[in-house]
N, C-alpha and C positions, 0 to 999 in steps of 0.2 A: 645744382648738379643732380645727376641721377643717383639712385641708390647704389648702383654698381660702381660708379665713379667714386663715391664716398667710401665704399667698401675697399677699393684698391688703395685709398689713402692710408688705410690702417697699417700698411706695411711700413709706414714712416713713424709709427707710434711704438714706444717702448713703455710697457706697463710694469713698473718696478714692484707692484704688489702681486703680480701674476706668479703663482707657484709652479706652473707647468713647465714643459720643456722650452728650449730656446728656439722655437719655431716662430715664423711670422704670425702676426695676429690673424691674417686672412686664412692661414693654414689651419689654425685652431677652429675658426668659424666653419670652414668647409668640412673639417673632420667631424665636428659636432653635428652639423646639418645632415651629412651623408649617413652617419651612424643612426640618427633618429629616422631618417628616410627609410633605411633598411628595416627597422623594427616597427615603424608606424607608416607604412606606405600610403595609406589613404588620407593621412592628416597633412595635406600639403601646407596648410597655414603654419603648422609646427616646424616644418622644414625651413620655411622662410624666417620664422621667428628666430630659429637657431642661427641662421646666417647673419641676421642684422642686429642681434641683441647687444653686441659690443660697439656698434657704430658710433655711439656717443663719445667714445674715447678720442675722436678727432678734435674734441675741445682742447686737447693739449697741443695741437698743431697751430702754428702762427696764423694761418688763414682763418682759424676758428676762435682766435683770441689768445692762444698760447697759455691756457690756464695751468697752474701748477698741479702736480700729481695729487696732492691732498684734496684738491677741490674737484677732482674728476673721478678717481678710482677709490676702491676700498668699500667697506661695509656701509650700508645705509640704514637709517632708523628714523622713527617718528620724532618730530619736535612738537612742543606744545603739551607734552605730558611727561611723566617720569621716565628717565633713562633706565631701561632694564639692565640688570647686572650681567646679562648674557652678551651685551654689546662689547665687542673687542675694545680693550684699553678703557674699560668703564671708569677706572679710577680718575682719569683725566677730566671727566665731566664735572668734578668738584670745582674746577676752575671756571666753569660756565655759569654765568649769573642765573640761568634758568634752574640750575640745580637746587637753589635755595629759595626760589620764587614760588610761593604757595599757589599761584595761579597756574603754574606749569609742572610742579613736581609731585603731583598725585597720580594715581593709577589712570584716571581718565583725563585729568588736566582740562583742556578746553573742549574735549570731545564727550560723547555720550555712548552708552552701551550699544553695540552693534550698529554704529553709525555708518560703517562702510569705509574701506580704506581709500576710496576715491575722495572722501571728505577729510582725510588725514594728510597733513603737510609732512613730507619726507625731507630728510637732509638731501641737499642737491648733489648730483653727480652725473656720470655719463648715462646711468640708467634712466633717471628722470628726464634728462635732455632728450634721449631718443624716444621716450614715451610721449613727450610733448610734441616732438617733430611729427610722430605718427598721428597723433590726435589732430594737430593743426592741419595736416594734409588730408584729413578725413580718410585714413586708411580703412579698408574693409576687413582687416584682420579681426577675428572674433575677440571678445573681451578676454578670453584666456590668453591669447597671444600678447595683448597689451599688458596684462597682469604679469606675465613672465618677464617682459622687457623692463617693467618698472620695479619689480620686487625681487629679482633673482639675486641681488646683493643684500637683501633684507634677511640676513642669517638669523637674527634674533627671532624672527617669525618661523621660518621654515626649518630651522635646525633646533632651536630651543623651545619653540612653541609659545613664545611671548607675544603679547599684544593681540591674542585671538579674541579678546573681549571687544575689540573694535571692528571685527569682521562681520559683514552681513552674509546672507545665504549665498549670494553670487560669489563672494570672496572665498567661501568655503569650498565651492565647486572648483573655482579657478586654481586654488592652492593645490589640488590634486594634480593638475597639469604641470604646475611649477615643480612639484616634487619629482615628477617623471622627467622633466627637462634637466633638473639638477644632476641626475644620474649620468647624463651625457656631457655636461658642461665642465665643471671644475675637475682638474686632474685628468682630463680626457685626451690630452694630446698624445700622439704616438708618432713613431718613426715612419708609418705608412703614409706616403705622399699622395695627395689627391691630384688627378689630372684636371686642372682648372678648365682648360678649353673643352674638355669632354662634358663636364657638368654645367658649365656656364649657361648654355641655352635653356636648360631646365630652370635654373634659378632666375634667369631673365624673364621667363614666362610667368613665374610666380610674382616677381616684382611688378610686372605689367598688370597682373590680375588684382593685386592688393594695394598698389600705390599709383599715384599719378606719374607721368613720364618724368617730370622735373620737379621734385618736391622742393619746397622752401625750407631752408635750414636756419 
């Protein structure tokens, strides 16, 4: 199906971890994208990134496997190295075998200094799914767009500053864009409604620019 068709399916998704208002998922995405578009008019890739960053939540729908909430939404974090204390509900990691495994419970674990986040395995969720969809379909979004899609729920990194020892120079630059994006994403919903039909042609043009007509999901 097309990116826009998938986008419309989000109206059937309820994210119980979402702290924002009770607006449809698509409303949140359009509000985020349109606000960024106003402040960063020349960065069209960022507008599209904002529109599609939550598309992976369709994993909760029956036609995408009907995965449970815990497997789709919520904070993400690296696996294969120590769980940082800034990760939400950190105390429950004590029940994870990796917590006491000397191969995985050190600062670097299976990784090395500045190895790059592309080489780090993240806990799976809607973020990683949409990132993989974009990569598989050879999107022409810049690396900063893919970085935002994959790591915007990685709060231990962009809020607490954890795991920066695993970042390479490209990650450091991309993190600046993620921090800009975050100002518009979480807690950004408002009562101002977006005229979908009015803005739809613009976003369809961006989808056509950066994605194939019928991406494989």
